[in-house]
All heavy atoms as an XYZ file, in Angstrom:
906
protein
N     -42.149    -23.796     59.913
C     -42.488    -22.412     60.108
C     -41.185    -21.581     60.137
O     -40.179    -22.049     60.660
C     -43.250    -22.266     61.439
C     -43.580    -20.810     61.710
S     -44.852    -20.551     62.912
C     -46.286    -21.264     62.087
N     -41.263    -20.439     59.562
C     -40.108    -19.493     59.495
C     -40.526    -18.135     59.976
O     -41.703    -17.737     59.850
C     -39.623    -19.356     58.044
C     -39.067    -20.576     57.450
C     -37.663    -20.843     57.970
N     -37.169    -22.059     57.355
C     -36.412    -22.918     58.000
N     -36.042    -22.696     59.229
N     -35.970    -24.021     57.419
N     -39.592    -17.368     60.434
C     -39.797    -15.981     60.810
C     -39.279    -15.079     59.735
O     -38.174    -15.297     59.254
N     -40.033    -14.045     59.464
C     -39.587    -13.043     58.500
C     -39.675    -11.738     59.181
O     -40.701    -11.306     59.782
C     -40.509    -13.005     57.227
C     -40.601    -14.394     56.579
C     -39.986    -11.986     56.258
C     -41.639    -14.455     55.491
N     -38.556    -10.993     59.178
C     -38.391     -9.714     59.917
C     -38.508     -8.535     58.982
O     -38.070     -8.625     57.842
C     -37.139     -9.664     60.686
C     -37.129    -10.528     61.932
C     -37.752     -9.866     63.096
N     -36.889     -8.746     63.531
C     -37.261     -7.473     63.589
N     -38.411     -7.056     63.170
N     -36.414     -6.551     63.998
N     -38.964     -7.440     59.516
C     -38.947     -6.178     58.760
C     -39.111     -5.014     59.675
O     -39.498     -5.196     60.851
N     -38.843     -3.905     59.201
C     -38.998     -2.614     59.969
C     -39.138     -1.459     59.001
O     -38.725     -1.504     57.861
C     -37.826     -2.390     60.889
N     -39.723     -0.360     59.503
C     -39.879      0.853     58.793
C     -39.928      1.979     59.816
O     -39.979      1.767     61.037
C     -41.159      0.827     57.883
O     -41.118      1.964     57.012
C     -42.433      0.819     58.702
N     -39.981      3.188     59.300
C     -40.071      4.373     60.164
C     -41.199      5.279     59.642
O     -41.607      5.147     58.467
C     -38.782      5.146     60.234
O     -38.385      5.507     58.910
C     -37.688      4.395     60.945
N     -41.656      6.169     60.487
C     -42.606      7.199     60.111
C     -42.037      8.546     60.451
O     -41.167      8.635     61.329
C     -43.988      6.990     60.770
C     -44.644      5.728     60.279
C     -43.877      6.943     62.261
N     -42.544      9.595     59.791
C     -42.039     10.919     60.046
C     -42.711     11.532     61.269
O     -42.108     12.338     61.994
C     -42.328     11.830     58.810
C     -41.453     11.496     57.651
C     -39.995     11.737     57.886
O     -39.637     12.796     58.497
O     -39.145     10.890     57.531
N     -43.993     11.153     61.488
C     -44.789     11.760     62.580
C     -45.534     10.687     63.351
O     -45.845      9.644     62.856
C     -45.765     12.775     62.022
C     -45.212     13.931     61.271
C     -46.238     14.826     60.652
N     -46.953     14.106     59.596
C     -48.257     13.908     59.605
N     -49.033     14.353     60.579
N     -48.890     13.263     58.627
N     -45.836     10.999     64.618
C     -46.711     10.177     65.421
C     -48.146     10.442     65.086
O     -48.847     11.126     65.758
C     -46.430     10.502     66.910
C     -47.252      9.602     67.845
O     -47.585      8.481     67.506
N     -47.585     10.122     69.002
N     -48.551      9.908     63.938
C     -49.859     10.133     63.347
C     -50.538      8.822     63.017
O     -49.897      7.918     62.427
C     -49.683     10.972     62.075
C     -50.984     11.194     61.344
O     -51.762     12.068     61.749
O     -51.222     10.459     60.353
N     -51.803      8.664     63.385
C     -52.549      7.411     63.239
C     -52.474      6.887     61.789
O     -52.071      5.765     61.573
C     -53.952      7.639     63.667
C     -54.866      6.453     63.477
C     -56.292      6.695     64.107
C     -56.964      7.829     63.410
N     -58.372      7.991     63.888
N     -52.869      7.719     60.852
C     -52.895      7.284     59.452
C     -51.493      6.978     58.937
O     -51.333      6.018     58.182
C     -53.572      8.346     58.535
C     -55.004      8.495     58.784
C     -55.842      7.272     58.353
O     -55.372      6.501     57.460
O     -56.904      7.027     58.980
N     -50.511      7.696     59.342
C     -49.137      7.470     58.861
C     -48.609      6.145     59.424
O     -47.984      5.389     58.708
C     -48.201      8.618     59.292
C     -46.849      8.522     58.591
C     -46.016      9.755     58.803
O     -46.527     10.825     59.186
O     -44.780      9.624     58.585
N     -48.939      5.846     60.692
C     -48.531      4.568     61.287
C     -49.253      3.395     60.546
O     -48.613      2.433     60.209
C     -48.839      4.559     62.800
C     -47.881      5.547     63.519
C     -48.708      3.152     63.335
C     -48.279      5.854     64.920
N     -50.536      3.520     60.327
C     -51.326      2.515     59.622
C     -50.751      2.264     58.232
O     -50.572      1.118     57.833
C     -52.770      2.837     59.572
C     -53.453      2.748     60.888
C     -53.013      2.184     62.073
C     -54.734      3.300     61.202
N     -53.955      2.305     63.044
C     -55.042      3.004     62.556
C     -55.696      3.987     60.436
C     -56.209      3.343     63.160
C     -56.881      4.327     61.060
C     -57.140      4.011     62.414
N     -50.471      3.321     57.506
C     -49.991      3.195     56.109
C     -48.610      2.595     56.077
O     -48.322      1.762     55.195
C     -50.014      4.550     55.408
C     -51.428      5.007     55.149
C     -51.527      6.421     54.544
O     -50.476      7.008     54.163
N     -52.703      7.019     54.451
N     -47.758      2.994     57.046
C     -46.394      2.406     57.076
C     -46.440      0.914     57.387
O     -45.702      0.117     56.801
C     -45.568      3.147     58.114
N     -47.341      0.511     58.282
C     -47.487     -0.893     58.606
C     -47.990     -1.686     57.414
O     -47.509     -2.786     57.122
C     -48.424     -1.068     59.842
N     -48.930     -1.124     56.720
C     -49.458     -1.794     55.507
C     -48.374     -1.913     54.465
O     -48.238     -2.976     53.834
C     -50.654     -0.986     54.946
C     -51.872     -1.064     55.770
C     -52.952     -0.142     55.326
O     -52.775      0.680     54.426
N     -54.105     -0.187     55.943
N     -47.623     -0.855     54.227
C     -46.537     -0.916     53.253
C     -45.547     -1.979     53.600
O     -45.050     -2.764     52.727
C     -45.832      0.472     53.158
C     -44.611      0.504     52.260
C     -43.853      1.837     52.318
O     -43.801      2.418     53.421
O     -43.325      2.247     51.302
N     -45.182     -2.090     54.846
C     -44.189     -3.062     55.303
C     -44.720     -4.495     55.113
O     -44.036     -5.324     54.587
C     -43.797     -2.823     56.804
C     -42.841     -3.806     57.394
C     -41.524     -3.813     56.683
C     -42.625     -3.455     58.878
N     -45.925     -4.708     55.547
C     -46.525     -6.042     55.437
C     -46.656     -6.448     53.966
O     -46.291     -7.604     53.588
C     -47.891     -6.153     56.138
C     -48.615     -7.426     55.813
C     -47.684     -6.020     57.650
N     -47.099     -5.526     53.109
C     -47.218     -5.818     51.665
C     -45.842     -6.211     51.116
O     -45.695     -7.113     50.310
C     -47.770     -4.596     50.925
C     -49.265     -4.561     50.868
C     -49.741     -3.543     49.834
N     -50.856     -2.767     50.349
C     -50.796     -1.575     50.911
N     -49.658     -0.928     50.987
N     -51.881     -0.972     51.355
N     -44.795     -5.443     51.509
C     -43.464     -5.709     50.990
C     -42.950     -7.069     51.451
O     -42.378     -7.827     50.649
C     -42.495     -4.631     51.438
N     -43.214     -7.449     52.705
C     -42.795     -8.756     53.219
C     -43.520     -9.866     52.518
O     -42.925    -10.869     52.113
C     -43.054     -8.822     54.736
C     -42.162     -7.986     55.600
C     -42.736     -7.845     57.008
C     -40.758     -8.549     55.637
N     -44.837     -9.697     52.291
C     -45.658    -10.724     51.608
C     -45.212    -10.875     50.158
O     -45.049    -11.975     49.678
C     -47.191    -10.382     51.743
C     -47.991    -11.140     50.753
C     -47.629    -10.547     53.176
N     -45.044     -9.759     49.461
C     -44.637     -9.780     48.075
C     -43.263    -10.389     47.920
O     -43.013    -11.211     47.006
C     -44.717     -8.393     47.486
C     -46.118     -7.837     47.337
O     -47.084     -8.647     47.475
O     -46.247     -6.669     47.076
N     -42.276     -9.931     48.693
C     -40.937    -10.422     48.525
C     -40.748    -11.889     48.857
O     -39.842    -12.557     48.327
C     -39.971     -9.618     49.460
N     -41.640    -12.440     49.688
C     -41.539    -13.836     50.078
C     -42.600    -14.761     49.417
O     -42.602    -15.913     49.665
C     -41.586    -13.951     51.566
C     -40.316    -13.375     52.200
O     -39.306    -14.039     52.204
N     -40.419    -12.149     52.707
N     -43.391    -14.174     48.548
C     -44.409    -14.962     47.853
C     -45.356    -15.708     48.759
O     -45.658    -16.831     48.496
N     -45.793    -15.032     49.797
C     -46.689    -15.663     50.743
C     -48.069    -15.033     50.649
O     -48.244    -13.912     50.168
C     -46.168    -15.653     52.177
C     -45.914    -14.208     52.629
C     -44.914    -16.482     52.337
C     -45.504    -14.041     54.075
N     -49.077    -15.749     51.180
C     -50.443    -15.246     51.276
C     -50.827    -15.079     52.726
O     -50.209    -15.727     53.587
C     -51.379    -16.227     50.563
N     -51.815    -14.288     53.041
C     -52.228    -14.104     54.421
C     -52.494    -15.455     55.141
O     -52.165    -15.623     56.350
C     -53.441    -13.250     54.329
C     -53.245    -12.442     53.075
C     -52.581    -13.395     52.138
N     -53.096    -16.424     54.429
C     -53.378    -17.728     55.050
C     -52.120    -18.471     55.394
O     -52.209    -19.510     56.151
C     -54.325    -18.551     54.217
C     -53.853    -18.840     52.809
C     -54.382    -17.776     51.838
O     -54.860    -16.684     52.175
O     -54.303    -18.056     50.592
N     -50.952    -18.090     54.866
C     -49.669    -18.727     55.226
C     -49.115    -18.205     56.573
O     -48.175    -18.752     57.106
C     -48.604    -18.466     54.152
C     -48.981    -19.058     52.831
O     -49.649    -20.118     52.798
O     -48.602    -18.413     51.798
N     -49.691    -17.093     57.034
C     -49.154    -16.454     58.241
C     -49.798    -16.947     59.518
O     -51.014    -16.850     59.680
C     -49.333    -14.884     58.153
C     -48.638    -14.358     56.868
C     -48.799    -14.204     59.359
C     -48.973    -12.911     56.569
N     -48.994    -17.564     60.360
C     -49.487    -18.058     61.646
C     -49.756    -16.977     62.633
O     -50.694    -17.059     63.434
N     -48.943    -15.900     62.597
C     -49.127    -14.765     63.467
C     -48.207    -13.630     62.971
O     -47.178    -13.906     62.352
C     -48.795    -15.114     64.936
N     -48.592    -12.419     63.277
C     -47.746    -11.272     62.975
C     -47.613    -10.482     64.248
O     -48.600    -10.125     64.913
C     -48.429    -10.417     61.887
N     -46.361    -10.139     64.591
C     -46.059     -9.369     65.809
C     -45.475     -8.091     65.392
O     -44.524     -8.032     64.595
C     -45.101    -10.160     66.709
C     -45.721    -11.521     67.092
C     -44.746     -9.318     67.929
C     -44.695    -12.453     67.694
N     -46.020     -6.955     65.908
C     -45.506     -5.613     65.609
C     -45.035     -5.000     66.895
O     -45.623     -5.217     67.953
C     -46.644     -4.723     65.066
C     -47.214     -5.196     63.772
C     -48.282     -6.079     63.705
C     -46.653     -4.777     62.539
C     -48.816     -6.545     62.540
C     -47.181     -5.221     61.365
C     -48.216     -6.107     61.351
N     -43.979     -4.233     66.799
C     -43.535     -3.433     67.938
C     -43.277     -1.988     67.449
O     -42.997     -1.765     66.287
C     -42.302     -4.004     68.597
O     -41.154     -3.907     67.754
N     -43.411     -1.069     68.392
C     -43.167      0.348     68.099
C     -42.298      0.963     69.147
O     -42.289      0.505     70.280
C     -44.488      1.177     67.975
C     -45.311      0.706     66.786
C     -45.293      1.118     69.246
N     -41.562      1.952     68.769
C     -40.742      2.723     69.730
C     -41.662      3.553     70.640
O     -42.823      3.763     70.304
C     -39.722      3.611     69.048
O     -40.393      4.372     68.023
C     -38.611      2.803     68.433
N     -41.137      3.971     71.752
C     -41.933      4.710     72.781
C     -42.584      5.976     72.212
O     -43.612      6.474     72.790
C     -41.094      5.066     73.992
C     -40.765      3.941     74.897
C     -40.145      4.418     76.190
O     -39.330      5.408     76.134
O     -40.482      3.788     77.229
N     -42.043      6.533     71.198
C     -42.526      7.805     70.666
C     -43.720      7.650     69.728
O     -44.271      8.643     69.255
C     -41.411      8.635     69.954
C     -40.584      7.805     69.004
O     -40.969      6.649     68.711
O     -39.579      8.275     68.501
N     -44.146      6.442     69.449
C     -45.314      6.204     68.622
C     -46.446      5.729     69.549
O     -46.501      4.598     70.015
C     -45.003      5.164     67.514
C     -43.986      5.595     66.536
C     -43.789      4.472     65.504
C     -44.368      6.884     65.820
N     -47.379      6.669     69.723
C     -48.517      6.401     70.659
C     -49.878      6.656     69.974
O     -50.903      6.462     70.630
C     -48.399      7.308     71.876
O     -48.425      8.660     71.483
C     -47.128      6.977     72.670
N     -49.895      7.065     68.701
C     -51.136      7.460     68.078
C     -51.999      6.262     67.580
O     -53.168      6.441     67.437
C     -50.835      8.436     66.877
N     -51.328      5.146     67.319
C     -52.119      4.043     66.795
C     -51.330      2.702     66.901
O     -50.107      2.705     67.031
C     -52.420      4.244     65.287
N     -52.075      1.611     66.807
C     -51.450      0.270     66.788
C     -51.156     -0.043     65.296
O     -52.076      0.081     64.458
C     -52.413     -0.803     67.291
C     -52.711     -0.672     68.736
C     -53.975     -0.340     69.193
C     -51.749     -1.020     69.683
C     -54.284     -0.264     70.542
C     -52.026     -0.922     71.064
C     -53.272     -0.581     71.511
N     -49.943     -0.501     64.958
C     -49.657     -0.862     63.588
C     -50.583     -2.016     63.110
O     -50.927     -2.097     61.951
C     -48.231     -1.330     63.607
C     -47.657     -0.915     64.900
C     -48.778     -0.572     65.788
N     -50.948     -2.937     64.012
C     -51.788     -4.027     63.635
C     -53.170     -3.590     63.087
O     -53.721     -4.274     62.236
C     -51.995     -4.985     64.791
O     -52.709     -4.341     65.828
N     -53.594     -2.428     63.529
C     -54.902     -1.925     62.989
C     -54.742     -1.607     61.534
O     -55.669     -1.884     60.725
C     -55.334     -0.678     63.771
O     -55.447     -1.003     65.181
C     -56.663     -0.130     63.226
N     -53.623     -1.099     61.107
C     -53.391     -0.861     59.697
C     -53.282     -2.127     58.920
O     -53.888     -2.350     57.857
N     -52.494     -3.156     59.470
C     -52.377     -4.432     58.800
C     -53.731     -5.126     58.699
O     -53.989     -5.772     57.692
C     -51.368     -5.288     59.579
N     -54.525     -4.999     59.706
C     -55.855     -5.658     59.718
C     -56.711     -5.228     58.523
O     -57.561     -5.958     58.056
C     -56.588     -5.339     60.990
C     -57.999     -5.864     61.090
C     -58.087     -7.389     61.365
N     -57.454     -7.762     62.623
C     -56.769     -8.878     62.828
N     -56.651     -9.731     61.812
N     -56.260     -9.169     63.944
N     -56.469     -4.094     58.014
C     -57.244     -3.508     56.886
C     -56.813     -4.071     55.546
O     -57.449     -3.829     54.559
C     -57.096     -1.988     56.884
C     -57.742     -1.321     58.076
C     -57.445      0.141     58.116
N     -58.222      0.724     59.218
C     -58.541      1.993     59.281
N     -58.210      2.815     58.331
N     -59.237      2.419     60.301
N     -55.717     -4.818     55.510
C     -55.255     -5.403     54.228
C     -56.124     -6.594     53.875
O     -56.640     -7.337     54.743
C     -53.785     -5.858     54.380
C     -52.744     -4.764     54.501
C     -51.405     -5.390     54.843
C     -52.647     -3.983     53.217
N     -56.375     -6.795     52.571
C     -57.180     -7.942     52.165
C     -56.615     -9.253     52.698
O     -55.435     -9.542     52.517
C     -57.141     -7.887     50.613
C     -56.777     -6.481     50.329
C     -55.949     -5.970     51.406
N     -57.465    -10.067     53.276
C     -57.081    -11.362     53.738
C     -56.495    -11.388     55.179
O     -56.235    -12.457     55.718
N     -56.365    -10.273     55.808
C     -55.748    -10.175     57.117
C     -56.810    -10.175     58.234
O     -56.446    -10.040     59.417
C     -54.796     -8.954     57.221
C     -53.442     -9.301     56.718
C     -53.154     -9.314     55.373
C     -52.349     -9.570     57.600
C     -51.918     -9.620     54.865
C     -51.168     -9.875     57.119
C     -50.910     -9.929     55.737
N     -58.040    -10.391     57.906
C     -59.063    -10.368     58.948
C     -58.963    -11.618     59.840
O     -59.426    -11.532     60.975
C     -60.457    -10.334     58.284
C     -60.690    -11.434     57.250
O     -59.726    -11.741     56.519
O     -61.814    -11.995     57.188
N     -58.325    -12.648     59.425
C     -58.197    -13.867     60.265
C     -56.746    -14.075     60.807
O     -56.529    -15.047     61.515
C     -58.632    -15.121     59.464
C     -60.144    -15.112     59.073
C     -60.423    -16.369     58.263
C     -61.013    -15.019     60.276
N     -55.802    -13.262     60.369
C     -54.418    -13.424     60.834
C     -54.296    -12.888     62.265
O     -54.679    -11.766     62.543
C     -53.432    -12.633     59.897
C     -52.026    -12.716     60.474
C     -53.493    -13.135     58.463
N     -53.790    -13.711     63.184
C     -53.574    -13.251     64.537
C     -52.505    -12.135     64.548
O     -51.402    -12.398     64.059
C     -53.090    -14.474     65.308
C     -53.535    -15.639     64.497
C     -53.490    -15.135     63.082
N     -52.843    -10.964     65.061
C     -51.917     -9.852     65.079
C     -51.698     -9.418     66.535
O     -52.622     -9.480     67.362
C     -52.511     -8.666     64.297
C     -52.908     -8.938     62.860
C     -53.579     -7.717     62.261
C     -51.678     -9.359     62.059
N     -50.488     -8.938     66.836
C     -50.130     -8.541     68.197
C     -49.229     -7.292     68.169
O     -48.353     -7.282     67.306
C     -49.455     -9.694     68.912
C     -49.119     -9.435     70.338
C     -50.127     -9.604     71.329
C     -47.882     -9.044     70.755
C     -49.833     -9.389     72.664
C     -47.595     -8.795     72.093
C     -48.544     -8.997     73.054
N     -49.469     -6.377     69.066
C     -48.631     -5.174     69.205
C     -47.898     -5.165     70.515
O     -48.444     -5.653     71.514
C     -49.481     -3.905     69.126
C     -50.135     -3.710     67.718
O     -49.368     -3.363     66.826
O     -51.332     -3.881     67.632
N     -46.699     -4.622     70.505
C     -45.888     -4.453     71.706
C     -45.062     -3.197     71.625
O     -44.885     -2.659     70.519
C     -44.978     -5.666     71.869
N     -44.503     -2.761     72.726
C     -43.638     -1.595     72.751
C     -42.183     -2.155     72.824
O     -41.873     -3.065     73.541
C     -43.890     -0.749     73.963
C     -42.923      0.401     74.024
C     -43.339      1.494     74.943
N     -44.428      2.227     74.396
C     -45.134      3.066     75.122
N     -44.867      3.302     76.347
N     -46.171      3.697     74.563
N     -41.337     -1.469     72.033
C     -39.923     -1.878     72.052
C     -39.229     -1.334     73.282
O     -39.701     -0.389     73.910
C     -39.240     -1.275     70.796
C     -39.732     -1.801     69.496
C     -39.265     -1.016     68.323
O     -38.222     -0.417     68.350
N     -40.064     -1.031     67.255
N     -38.130     -1.940     73.653
C     -37.319     -1.459     74.755
C     -36.797     -0.058     74.446
O     -36.446      0.218     73.312
C     -36.091     -2.379     74.993
S     -36.548     -4.047     75.407
N     -36.810      0.786     75.421
C     -36.280      2.141     75.269
C     -34.751      2.113     75.425
O     -34.256      2.131     76.556
C     -36.914      3.065     76.323
N     -34.060      1.985     74.336
C     -32.623      1.926     74.308
C     -32.078      3.262     73.888
O     -32.530      3.851     72.876
C     -32.105      0.797     73.358
C     -30.602      0.788     73.321
C     -32.655     -0.548     73.855
N     -31.126      3.813     74.636
C     -30.545      5.110     74.350
C     -30.004      5.140     72.916
O     -29.342      4.181     72.476
C     -29.426      5.383     75.350
C     -28.873      6.792     75.300
C     -27.862      7.049     76.350
O     -28.117      6.670     77.522
O     -26.808      7.633     76.040
N     -30.296      6.200     72.174
C     -29.787      6.448     70.817
C     -30.299      5.456     69.776
O     -29.757      5.288     68.735
C     -28.252      6.483     70.806
N     -31.448      4.802     70.115
C     -32.024      3.886     69.156
C     -32.836      4.676     68.077
O     -33.145      5.826     68.301
C     -32.895      2.800     69.812
O     -33.975      3.425     70.462
N     -33.140      4.029     66.980
C     -33.868      4.626     65.893
C     -35.226      5.108     66.336
O     -36.036      4.290     66.839
C     -33.980      3.669     64.751
C     -34.615      4.152     63.469
C     -33.786      5.280     62.830
C     -34.758      3.008     62.502
N     -35.558      6.365     66.171
C     -36.881      6.895     66.574
C     -37.981      6.553     65.571
O     -37.717      6.248     64.417
C     -36.663      8.374     66.652
C     -35.555      8.702     65.747
C     -34.674      7.450     65.715
N     -39.218      6.622     66.072
C     -40.403      6.435     65.257
C     -40.328      5.176     64.339
O     -40.608      5.206     63.186
C     -40.696      7.703     64.402
C     -41.058      8.918     65.278
C     -41.164     10.183     64.517
N     -40.135     10.491     63.568
C     -38.978     10.984     63.884
N     -38.692     11.301     65.140
N     -38.075     11.241     62.926
N     -39.950      4.100     64.964
C     -39.697      2.854     64.288
C     -40.771      1.809     64.564
O     -41.184      1.592     65.697
C     -38.323      2.292     64.661
S     -37.811      0.846     63.705
N     -41.247      1.154     63.481
C     -42.203      0.034     63.560
C     -41.475     -1.194     63.107
O     -40.896     -1.200     61.982
C     -43.398      0.293     62.643
C     -44.129      1.550     63.005
C     -44.347     -0.938     62.633
C     -45.125      2.041     61.955
N     -41.427     -2.223     63.927
C     -40.831     -3.515     63.559
C     -41.907     -4.569     63.401
O     -42.974     -4.514     64.101
C     -39.804     -3.909     64.597
C     -38.537     -3.055     64.614
C     -37.614     -3.476     65.696
N     -36.342     -2.865     65.635
C     -36.003     -1.663     66.140
N     -36.905     -0.950     66.758
N     -34.788     -1.219     65.988
N     -41.679     -5.534     62.552
C     -42.628     -6.629     62.356
C     -41.899     -7.985     62.294
O     -40.799     -8.067     61.828
C     -43.409     -6.465     61.093
N     -42.584     -8.997     62.788
C     -42.145    -10.355     62.711
C     -43.334    -11.165     62.251
O     -44.348    -11.264     62.938
C     -41.632    -10.924     64.044
C     -41.346    -12.412     64.153
C     -40.219    -12.813     63.203
C     -40.996    -12.762     65.572
N     -43.207    -11.780     61.047
C     -44.268    -12.655     60.550
C     -43.771    -14.052     60.782
O     -42.693    -14.450     60.401
C     -44.525    -12.436     59.028
C     -44.870    -11.021     58.579
C     -45.167    -11.053     57.098
C     -46.020    -10.464     59.358
N     -44.641    -14.898     61.364
C     -44.392    -16.349     61.551
C     -45.167    -17.019     60.434
O     -46.406    -16.994     60.422
C     -44.797    -16.755     62.920
C     -44.094    -16.049     64.044
C     -44.659    -16.439     65.429
C     -42.606    -16.276     63.999
N     -44.462    -17.613     59.492
C     -45.028    -18.069     58.229
C     -44.820    -19.596     58.051
O     -43.728    -20.111     58.267
C     -44.367    -17.330     57.071
C     -44.904    -17.799     55.762
C     -44.578    -15.825     57.243
N     -45.939    -20.234     57.616
C     -45.810    -21.640     57.185
C     -45.195    -21.673     55.773
O     -45.793    -21.070     54.846
C     -47.176    -22.288     57.142
C     -47.742    -22.499     58.530
O     -46.939    -22.820     59.455
O     -48.961    -22.418     58.739
N     -44.039    -22.275     55.648
C     -43.369    -22.327     54.333
C     -42.419    -23.521     54.304
O     -41.986    -23.994     55.362
C     -42.608    -21.063     54.078
O     -41.970    -21.107     52.792
C     -41.565    -20.781     55.104
N     -42.141    -23.928     53.108
C     -41.119    -24.990     52.898
C     -39.766    -24.381     52.533
O     -38.813    -25.131     52.365
C     -41.578    -25.954     51.805
C     -42.762    -26.785     52.232
O     -42.854    -27.208     53.357
N     -43.661    -27.028     51.287
N     -39.742    -23.063     52.461
C     -38.452    -22.403     52.128
C     -37.486    -22.506     53.304
O     -37.873    -22.543     54.421
C     -38.721    -20.939     51.832
S     -39.690    -20.711     50.312
N     -36.204    -22.480     53.010
C     -35.148    -22.465     54.013
C     -35.016    -21.064     54.595
O     -35.503    -20.107     54.009
C     -33.830    -22.958     53.449
O     -33.335    -21.955     52.567
N     -34.366    -20.960     55.723
C     -34.128    -19.615     56.312
C     -33.353    -18.735     55.390
O     -33.634    -17.543     55.316
C     -33.381    -19.786     57.654
C     -33.337    -18.512     58.491
C     -34.716    -18.061     58.907
O     -35.555    -18.820     59.327
N     -34.964    -16.780     58.788
N     -32.432    -19.326     54.592
C     -31.639    -18.495     53.658
C     -32.521    -17.914     52.558
O     -32.161    -16.955     51.935
C     -30.550    -19.405     53.002
C     -29.359    -19.632     53.855
C     -28.333    -20.407     53.065
C     -26.995    -20.237     53.661
N     -25.960    -20.954     52.884
N     -33.679    -18.543     52.290
C     -34.505    -18.109     51.187
C     -35.516    -16.989     51.666
O     -36.153    -16.421     50.818
C     -35.335    -19.274     50.638
C     -34.455    -20.300     49.964
C     -35.229    -21.536     49.561
O     -35.611    -22.316     50.467
O     -35.463    -21.719     48.374
N     -35.567    -16.732     52.931
C     -36.467    -15.695     53.457
C     -35.902    -14.301     53.145
O     -34.661    -14.111     53.195
C     -36.619    -15.802     54.963
C     -37.247    -17.132     55.421
S     -38.985    -17.262     55.019
C     -38.939    -18.070     53.454
N     -36.750    -13.397     52.705
C     -36.330    -12.017     52.409
C     -36.869    -11.099     53.533
O     -38.092    -10.853     53.617
C     -36.879    -11.609     51.099
C     -36.381    -12.467     49.953
N     -35.130    -12.370     49.458
C     -37.006    -13.470     49.298
C     -34.968    -13.280     48.484
N     -36.103    -13.954     48.368
N     -35.955    -10.551     54.291
C     -36.282     -9.595     55.372
C     -36.249     -8.223     54.744
O     -35.385     -7.874     53.950
C     -35.346     -9.761     56.529
C     -35.217    -11.168     57.005
N     -36.213    -11.808     57.762
C     -34.249    -12.124     56.796
C     -35.816    -13.057     58.015
N     -34.672    -13.261     57.431
N     -37.218     -7.356     55.115
C     -37.402     -6.070     54.439
C     -37.242     -4.963     55.457
O     -37.965     -4.920     56.475
C     -38.755     -6.009     53.767
C     -38.980     -7.154     52.811
C     -38.960     -4.625     53.111
C     -38.074     -7.131     51.578
N     -36.395     -3.989     55.171
C     -36.167     -2.795     55.983
C     -36.354     -1.565     55.155
O     -35.596     -1.374     54.201
C     -34.803     -2.838     56.685
C     -34.757     -3.951     57.726
C     -34.549     -5.297     57.369
C     -34.984     -3.676     59.077
C     -34.591     -6.306     58.248
C     -34.991     -4.707     59.982
C     -34.838     -6.036     59.618
O     -34.836     -7.029     60.549
N     -37.374     -0.808     55.431
C     -37.751      0.350     54.642
C     -37.442      1.671     55.291
O     -37.266      1.737     56.520
C     -39.294      0.311     54.346
C     -39.819     -0.985     53.659
C     -41.334     -0.911     53.649
C     -39.229     -1.146     52.305
N     -37.394      2.706     54.489
C     -37.182      4.131     54.964
C     -35.992      4.152     55.880
O     -34.953      3.645     55.580
C     -38.485      4.578     55.628
C     -39.712      4.514     54.728
C     -40.902      5.040     55.455
N     -42.124      4.726     54.729
C     -43.330      5.107     55.128
N     -43.469      5.799     56.190
N     -44.400      4.775     54.372
N     -36.126      4.866     57.011
C     -35.026      5.036     57.981
C     -34.544      3.728     58.576
O     -33.467      3.688     59.117
N     -35.368      2.731     58.548
C     -35.011      1.425     59.149
C     -34.037      0.671     58.313
O     -33.468     -0.327     58.792
C     -36.262      0.608     59.403
N     -33.816      1.044     57.074
C     -32.837      0.362     56.185
C     -31.441      0.230     56.841
O     -30.733     -0.731     56.649
C     -32.738      1.035     54.830
N     -31.101      1.235     57.639
C     -29.796      1.260     58.283
C     -29.694      0.219     59.455
O     -28.596     -0.044     59.922
N     -30.798     -0.313     59.866
C     -30.743     -1.327     60.945
C     -30.076     -2.619     60.503
O     -29.486     -3.322     61.276
C     -32.138     -1.629     61.433
C     -32.850     -0.494     62.174
C     -34.311     -0.926     62.435
C     -32.149     -0.149     63.466
N     -30.227     -2.939     59.197
C     -29.615     -4.155     58.637
C     -28.868     -3.882     57.356
O     -29.318     -4.234     56.276
C     -30.701     -5.196     58.396
C     -31.347     -5.803     59.647
C     -30.429     -6.689     60.487
N     -29.746     -7.720     59.711
C     -30.227     -8.948     59.572
N     -31.376     -9.319     60.093
N     -29.529     -9.851     58.846
N     -27.739     -3.132     57.420
C     -27.029     -2.822     56.205
C     -26.556     -4.071     55.441
O     -26.308     -4.013     54.236
C     -25.858     -1.988     56.703
C     -25.738     -2.224     58.136
C     -27.117     -2.644     58.641
N     -26.455     -5.165     56.155
C     -26.014     -6.452     55.485
C     -27.063     -6.913     54.532
O     -26.756     -7.718     53.671
C     -25.767     -7.524     56.557
C     -26.951     -7.788     57.472
O     -27.530     -6.829     57.988
O     -27.304     -8.929     57.637
N     -28.297     -6.425     54.595
C     -29.357     -6.884     53.715
C     -29.577     -5.929     52.508
O     -30.338     -6.223     51.629
C     -30.694     -7.014     54.466
C     -30.722     -8.001     55.614
C     -32.087     -7.979     56.268
C     -30.400     -9.415     55.078
N     -28.911     -4.790     52.524
C     -29.055     -3.848     51.423
C     -28.457     -4.382     50.151
O     -27.396     -5.049     50.149
C     -28.400     -2.525     51.779
C     -29.137     -1.809     52.910
C     -28.458     -0.479     53.258
O     -27.769      0.090     52.412
O     -28.671     -0.009     54.400
N     -29.148     -4.024     49.030
C     -28.613     -4.404     47.701
C     -28.907     -5.763     47.354
O     -29.502     -6.552     47.056
C-alpha cells in the first residue's frame, strides 16, 4: 500500500466549487498514477478552517466507482499564514509501484506547497 498526496484551492467557500475542486483533484491523482477506484483502500480529505460550505468527500463520492471507496473528511490545523481555502487529499492505494513512482498532484494555488514537484 502506498500513499498519494495532493492538494488544491478554491476561490470561494461555495458547495459546488468545493465539490468540483475535490473531483478535479481526485481525477488528477487517479489519472497520473494509473489507478482505479477499486485500488483505493481509503481517501482522506482535509480543509482549512475557512471552508465550511461542504465536505470534499461528497464531491468525490459522485465520481464513477467511488460509491464503495471509504472517504473521510477532517479540518486542517489553523496555522498562521497558511494557504487559505485549501483542500488536501491522501489516497491510500494498493499498488506494486515504489514510493518513487507515485505522482503527487498539487493544483491551482496549492502548487506552491510542493515546488519540488513542479515540472
